N, C-alpha and C positions, 0 to 999 in steps of 0.2 A: 504494500499499500504506500502511496506517495505521502510525503511529509505535508502536513496541512499548510505549511508556509509556501509550498510550491503552487503557483496559480497559473492560470492561462496567461496572465501578464508576464510571468517569469519566462514561459516558453516563447512568447512573442518577442521579448527583449533578446533572448538568445538567438532566435531565428533572424531578427533584424540585424543584429551584430554579425551573425554568420554570413548573411548576404553581402554586407559591406566588406567583410574580411576576405571572402572568396573572390570578390571582384578585384580587390586590391592585390591579392595573390596573382591573379591572372594578369593584371597590368604589370606587376613587377617581373613576372616571367617573360612577358613580351618584350619589355625594355631590356632585360638581361640578354635575351636571344639576339638582340641587335649587336651586342658587344662580343658575344662568344657563343658558338653553337657546339664547341668541342668539349665543354665542361659545364656541369649544372650550376652555374653561377647564380641563376635566379632562385633556385631552391636554397642555396647557401645564404643568399641575401635575405630571403624571407625567413629562414630559420633563425638567423642571428638577430634580425630586427624584431621578430616575434619574441625572442627570449629577452631582449632589452626592454621591450614594451611590457612584458609580463612582470619583470622586476620593478619597473616604474609604477605600474598599476598597483601591485601588492604593497609597495612601499609608500604610496601616496594616498590610497583610499582608506577611509575609516570604516569601521564595521557598520555604521549607519547608512553607508552608500551602497546598499545591496543591489538596487536596480542598476546602477552604473557598473558595478562589478559584474553582474550577469551579462550586461550588454558587451562589456569589454573583454572579459576573460574567456568564458566558454563561447561567447558569441563572436565578436570581432576577431579575437586572436585564435579561437578555435577554427574559424573559417579561413583565417590567414595562414596559420600553421599550427598543427598539434605539437610540433616540436617545442613550442613555447611551454606547453604543459609538461612535457618531458623534462625540459631544462629547469622549470620551476620546482617540480617534484623532486628532482635529483638534488637541487640546491637546498631544499627544505630538509631532506635527509641528512645532508652534510652539516647543515646548521644545527641539527639536533645531535650531531656527533655520531650518527649512524653510518660511518664510513664504509663498512662492509656491505650494508644494505644498499647504499648509494652505488657502490661499484658493481654489485650484483645486478641491480636494476638497470644501470647503464649498459653493462655488457649484455645482459639478457635481451634488453630492448633492441639493441643494434643487431646482435647475432641472430636472435630469433626472428626479428623483422626481415632481415635479408634472407634467412631460410624460408620464411613463409612466402616471400615473393617468389623464390625459386620453386617452392612446392606448387604455388598457384599457377605458375607458368607451365610446370610439368603436367599438371592436371589439364589445363587448357589445351596443351599440345596433343592430348589424346582425343580431342573432339574435332 
């Protein structure tokens, strides 16, 4: 069952932010492709900008700014890059002193993510 604090407004804030973020990601990708097609510079730029923005949002917003947090973090930055969530969560583990958990999370996210892409491509190749 959903938390009673989660409302239709919450979903609309996340959806609206996600639309803005996804559009911004597309624009950054197009701009980066003009500079280089040989390397995924657009994805790198999006990931780094998203991580910087996540740190700014978490550092600047107060707990009373829940609507803005929903629009910006899971919404805009979620649509822009989920790597910002990965970076934020890893940094939070480090901040708590959970170095092993942070290293495991980072390694597993990257290694398993690359493996999952390979598995998906292998399955798709059978069709």
